[in-house]
N, C-alpha and C positions, 0 to 999 in steps of 0.2 A: 605445363599444360594450360591452354587458354580456357576461359570460363565455359565456353560452349562444349568443348570436348570433355571437360571435367563434369559438367552437368549430365552429358550423355552417359558417362561412365557410372556416375552415382545412380542415375535413374535405372540403368540396366542391372547393375550389381545389387541394388537394394530393392528392385522391383517396385519402384514408386513412380508416380506420375512425373513426367519431365518438368512440369511447372514447379512441383515441390522441390525437385533437384536444383532448379535455377534459383529458387528462394534460398536454399541452403548455401549455395555458392555465394550469392549476394551477401549473406550474413556471415561470411568468413570461414566456411567449411572448405579447407584447402586440400582435402583428400577424402577418399571413400570412407576411410576409417573414422575420420572426424564427423562425417555426415552420419555414419551409422550410430556413433555415440550420441549424436544430437537427437536422432529419431528414436533410438531404442534405449531410453534410460532404464537401468536395471538396479536391483537391490545392491549390487556391488558398488554403486555410487554412494551408498550410505556408509559414513565413516564410523569407526568405533571410538567412542570418547574415552575408553579405557586402554586404548592402544599404547603400548609402552614407549613407542617412538614419537607419537604425536598425540598425547592425551589432551583432553579438555581440562584445563587447570581447575582444580577444585571438585571434580566429580566424585572422587572417593570420599572426600570430606562431606559432600552434599548427601551422599547415601547414608553415611553415619549420622549426620545431623537429623535427617528426616526420621530415621528409625529411633533415634533418641527421643525425638518429639513424640512419636507414637507410643513408645514405652513409658514416657513420663505421664501420659494421660492429661497433660495440661492443654489449654486451649491454643490453637494455631489459627492465625488469620492470614489470608492471602491478600496482598495489596497490589492492585493492578494499575492500569492506565485507562483513560477514557476513549482511546482509539481502538480500531479493530485488532491490532496486534495485542494490546493489553487486555481487551475483552476476551479474545480467543485463548490467550495464554492463561488468564484467570480461570476460564471455564475448563480448559484442559487439566490444569492442576487440581481444581476442585473435584472434578470427576475422577481423575486418576488416583488422587490420594484417598478418596472414599473406597477404592477397591482394595487398599491395604489396611483399611480400618481407621482412617483419620477423617473425622467429620469436621472439616475446616470451615470457618466462616470466611467471608470476603468483604472487602471494602474497596471502593473506587474513589479516586479524587473527583472533585467537582470544581468547575471554573468559577463558581459563585459561592458567596457566604464564607463562614469560618473555615480557615485553613485552605482557602480556595487557591486554585492555580495548579500548575503542572507538578506532579511528583509528591513525595512524602513531606509532611509538615509536622512540627512539634504538636500542633493542635490535634492532628489525627492520631499521633502516638498517644497523647493523653486520653483521647476517646477510647482507644484500644485498651489502654491500661485500666480504664474504668470498667471495661467489659471483661476484665481478667485475662486478657490475651498475654501469653508469655512467650510464644513463638511467633515471629513475624517473617513471612516469606514474601518478598517483592518480586514482581514480574514486569518486564519492559520498563523498568524504572529502578532507581536506587544507586547507580554507579557514580552519580555526582552528588548524592545526598549525604555528604560527609558529616555535616553538623547534625542533621536529623537522625542519622544512624548512631552517632555518638551519644545523642540525647537518649535514644531508645535503650542503648546499652547501659547508660548510666542509671536507668530505671530498672535494670535487671532483666530486660528482654533479651532473648536469643534471636539473632537476625541472620537470615540467609537472603542473598540477592541473586536473582536471575535477570540478566539484562543483556543487551547487545549494543548499547551505545558506547561511545568512546569515553574514557575517564576524563575528568575535568582538567587534568594537568597539575592539580594541587594534591596529588596523592590519592590513594584508594580509600574508600570508606572503611571504618573499623568493624566490619561485619564479621560474624563467625565463619561464614562461607560466602564465596563469591564465584558464581558461574557467569562468565562473560568472555567469549572468545577474543574480544578486543583488548583485554588487559595485556600488558606488555609481555609477561612471562608465559602466556598461554601458547602452546605449540599446535593446538588444534587447527588444521588447515583452512577450514571453512569459516572465514571471518564475516561472512554475510548472512549467517543465520539471524532471523529476527527473534523477538522475545518468545513468541509461541514456538518457534523452532528449537530454541534452547530448552524450553519447557518440555517439548516432546523428547529431546535427547535424554533429559533427566528422568522423566517418567518411564521411558522405554528401558533405560538402564536399570532403574529401580525394579520394574516388573521382571526383568530377567534375573536379577539378584534374588527376588522373592519367588521365583518359579512360576510366574504368571504369563510367560510367553512375551509376545511383542505388544507394543501400544499402538499398532497400526490403525485400530478403530478410531483413533483421534486424528488421523491425517486430514480429515475434512476440515477440522478446525485449523490445522497447520496451513492448509491451502488458503483459507480465507485470510488469515493474518499475514501470511508471507506475501501474497499478491497485493493486499491493501497497503503494505508498508513499502512496496516498490524496491525491495532489496535485490541485489544481483542474483541472477539465476545460475549459480554455480551448479556443477553436476549433482551434488547432494540436494540442494534446494529444488532443482528441477524434478528430480525423482519424487521427493516428498510432496511437492505441490501437484504434480501430475497425478500421482496416486490419490491424493486427497480430492482433487477435482472429480475423479471417477467415482468417488464415494458419496458425493454430496446429495444426489437425488435419492439415494437409498440409505442416507445417514442413520446411524443407530440412535440419533437424538431427534425426537419429534419436533422440537423447536426449529432445528436446522432444516429438516425436511419441509416443514410448513413455510419457512422463509424462502426456500428455493422454489417451491411450488407457486407461491404467491407472486414473487418478483419476476420469475422467468416464464410464467404462463405456460407451463407444461412443455417447455423446450426439451428437445431430445437429449441434450447433455448440457453441462455447465462449463463454460470456457472462462479464461482469464478476464476477457473483456466484460463478461457478465458480472464477475465479482467486483471489478474496478468501478463500473459505471451504474450498476443496478442494485448490488447488495451492500457494498461498503458505505456509500453515501447514506443509505437508509439506516444502517446500524450505527453510524457515527452521529446521526442527527440528534438523538436525545442528549448525548454528552456535549454537543455544541450549544444547545438551547437551554438545558436544565441539567438534572442529574442523569448520568449515563446508565443507571441501574437497570432500567427496563430492557435495554439491549442485552445485558448479561443475563437477565432473567429469561429472555427468550432462548439463549444458548443452553441454559440449564433446565429449560422446561421439558417435562416428560409427558405432557398432556396436550394433544392436538387442539382441543377446543380452547384451552387457555392460551396456547401459542397464537391462535387466530386473533384473540382479543389483544394480546400484546402487540401483534403486528398492526392492528388498527391504531393503537396508541403511537407506535413508531411512525406511521404514515402521517399523523397529525404533526409530529415534531418535524418531519422532513419537509412538509409543506411550509411550515413557519421558517425553517432554515433557508429554503430557497428564496423566499421573499426578502428576508433580512440580508442575505448574502448579496442579492441584486442591488438593494438600496445602498449598502455600504461600499460595494465595489464601485458604483458610480461616484460616490462621494470621494473615495480614495483616488480614483483616476482623475477626477476634476481637481483635486488638491495638487497632484503632481503637475498637471497642465497649467494651473493658475500660478503655481510657485516658480516653475522652472521654464515653462515654454519648451523650446527646442534645445536649451542648454542643460541637459540632464547631468547630474553628478554620476560618479561611477557606482555608487550604492544609494538606493532610495530608502530613506527612513521617514515613513508617513505616519503622522499622528492625528488623532481626532478625539473629541470629547465624547465619552460614554458610548463609543461604538461597541456593539455586542461582542464580547470576547470570544464567544463560541465560533464565530465565523472568520475571525481575522486571519487564520491560517489559509483558508480558501481565498480570501481577498488578497493576501500577500502573493499567492500563486498567480492570481489574475493580473495583479500589478506587474509582477516579474515578467509574465508572458507579454503583456501589452507594451511595455517599454524596453524589454530585453535588458533588464538590470536586476541584480540581486536586490531583493526588497524585503524590508521589515515593516509590518503594519502594527502600530501601537494604539491601544485604547487607554485613555487617561480618565481616572476616577479618583477623586479625593487625594490628588497629588501623587498618585502612583500610576505608572504606565506599565501595562501588561502587553507583551509583544509576541508576534509569531513571524518567523522569517523563512523565506524560500529562495533558493539559489537558481542560477543559470549555469550552463556548462562552463567549467573552468574556475568557478568560485566556490570556496569552502567556508560555509558559515561557522563551523566548529572552530576552525583556525582563526577566523576573524574575531569571533566573540571571545576567544581565549585571550587575545591581545588587549581587550578592553574590559576584562572581567571584573576589574576593580570598581566599575560603575554599577554593577548589578546587585540586586538583592538576592535573586536566584537566576540560574540559567542552566541550559542543557540542550542536547540535540546531537546532530551529526552534520555531515558536509552539506546535504541538500536541504535540510529543514531543521529549525531550531526554535527555541522559545526562551524568553527572559523577561525579567521585570526590573524596573529601576525607578528612582524618584523623577518626577516630572521635570524638575529643574536641571537634570542631567541630560535631557534629550538633545539639546544643541551640542553639548560636548561629545556625546555619542556620535552624532551625525558628522562632526568635524573629524573625529579620530578614525572612524571607519573610512572616510574619504581618503585620509592620509595613508592608512594601511593599504587600501586598494591601489593607490598610486604606486606604493612601494612594491606591490605584487604584479606590476605590469598589467594594469587594468585593461589595456587595449586587447589583451588576449582573451578576456571574457566579455568585452564590451561589443564585439562584433555580432551582428545579427546571425542567428543560427536557425536554419529552417528545420522545423520539427518533422522528423520522419521523412527525409527527402527521398528515401528509397521509392523507386517506381519500377516494378518488375514487368517487362513486356509480356503480354499474354493475349491469346485469341479467345473469343467467347466460346468456341468449340471445345476449349480445354476445361471449361467450367462445368464439371459433371458431378454427380453424387459421389463417385469414387474419389474425385479430387477433394470434395468437402470432407469426406471421412478421413482422407490422408492428412488434411490440415490439422486434425486433432493431434497428430503425432508431433506437431511443432509447438503444441501448448507446453507451458502456459504462456499466453500472450500478455504483455504488459511491461512497463519500464523500458529496458534496453532491447526487449524482444517484442516490438509492437505488432499488432495484427497486420499481415501483409497488405500493402496497397499495390494493386495491379494497374497496368496502363495499356490501353488499346486504341487503335485508330480506325477510321472508316466504319464507324458504327451507324447503322440505320435506325432512326427513330420511327417506329411503327405507329405508336400512339403517344400522345402527349396531353397531360391534363394538369392544370394548376389547382392546387389545393389551398384551403384556408390556412393562413399562417405563413404564406410565402413559400410553400414547398411545391415540388414538381413530382408527378407520378408518370412513369414512362414504361413503354414496352420497347425493347431493343433487340436487334438481331445483327448478324455480321456474316456475310459470305455463306449463306445457307445454314447458319447455326439455328438451333431452336430459339424461340423468342424468350427473353428474360424480363420478368418484372423488375423495375428499378425505382428507387426513390432518391430524390435529391433535396435534402432538407435545407431550407433557407436559400434556395437558388432560383426563385421565381424570375429574377432578372435575367437568367440565362435563356429564358424562353425566346427572346428576340434573337439571341445568337443562334439557337437551333433553327429557327425559321429562316434566318438569313443564310444559313449553310445548307438550305434545302434538306434539312433533317439528316445531314451527314456530319457526325461529330467525332471528336476524340474524348475519351473519358479516363479518369483515374477513379478506381473503385475498389471496394471490399466486397467479396462474395460472402454472403451470410445465409444461414437457414432462416426461413420465415415460417412460423407455425401459426396456422389459423384453422379453427374448427376441427382440430385434431389432425390436420394434414400439414405436412411440411414440404416446402418447395424452396428452390434457390432464388435469392433476391440479390440484386446488385445495389449496394449502398454507395452512391456516387459521391466522391470527394471533390472533383473538379470537372468542368466541362469546357472544351475549347474547340 
């Protein structure tokens, strides 16, 4: 069946707009049943971690461990990570454990000061011991912390790890319990759960064992962490995330409700794009610039007035983050241009003195995007380089770093993103060995330019209706490998055109008797001459979005290109 006939069949049998059916076909739905499964995620997509045929390795032991911790009456501390996955995972565990009578403390790593850097350190373990912590529960970290876990165990601590990253390759850490679907002997099918996702599976199973029903009230936290971590939207992840998105505006947690209200300006619903571009950067900002604690405090906040004050603080961190990121991105891109010109190596290892460690991950992503090379950005201080790495399609940072792990003081991560530290004197060696490894891996396969989201779905402006916009929600969550749809249409009439400050264009558009649509083209002021030369008849690629102003919502076209 050709694509058009298949789209016709899907639209008719599922009673959805034809444009939605065309998007589904373009994204690999080869039958009506696959399209139905994509549009209608159900509870049946949620897997049972205690299933005898495909259990999550360690779940039974995890339940016993946590109940032993409860019965012991000894202090338990949750150790998370400073990104959205770690923050939401820590918040979920803190709130969930309180419901079974465990008043856990929490600790987050910091990029600065004693014990700084990614993951657990012996300094942090010593601090916990001084606070009489005897049970340690890690989330979104720990799978590669072999030495640190061994140290904690040697001091009499009992340790459970909840993680989703790949093991280091040097064996598993000697924890009492390990929940990580990526460990070799785990039969659980969904290998793409993030840290907060594994935490939800644990708390949900615990609640059922304790007769407390499901843990679905925490799915808003699962949605935030899952989207921000850009994991694959498997059927289970899609259901959990979609259910969580629908709960955000009415979250049981005042801090989360205030976060969405403030960031989304009373939008009618929260979409994946909102989380990725408006919520996650704000929540990650304090951990990039200072201690991440204020972001977690917001997720745990039960007072709206206090939540508002915490958000003010988060905004200040975010403003500082934006400026710092801009400055260092320019310096890193200039470094590559000055050093290599047009003769780029297969892997970029960019180092600078005293660059802010909190933004080097974002900078690495920008360098990778600018030069279409896997990129690691290193900041050097007192002879030690701290690094963050980002991949491009076809390159696996976890495999690459495993091959050179003898150079590192610490390292961890996955295929698309990783972090490590090493002595400054070893940077040239790292650069050379990564280049050799890339050559052995057929570097040309990941060195070719890849157009980001090259999908363009033909559409007529008459198809852009409120019903279509509502139906688009059934394709959520958007992000990662399921980007927000970009539509394409020709022979569009420009009814009104206005240039805005900052180099943007504001337009009114119509097509063959369609209603007029408000449109915005960010950073496209130079297209004004094209529009005028074409006698105001243009072709556009665009995203249809809801615009909310003064309590009223209307459809707006977010223009991606004009020709």
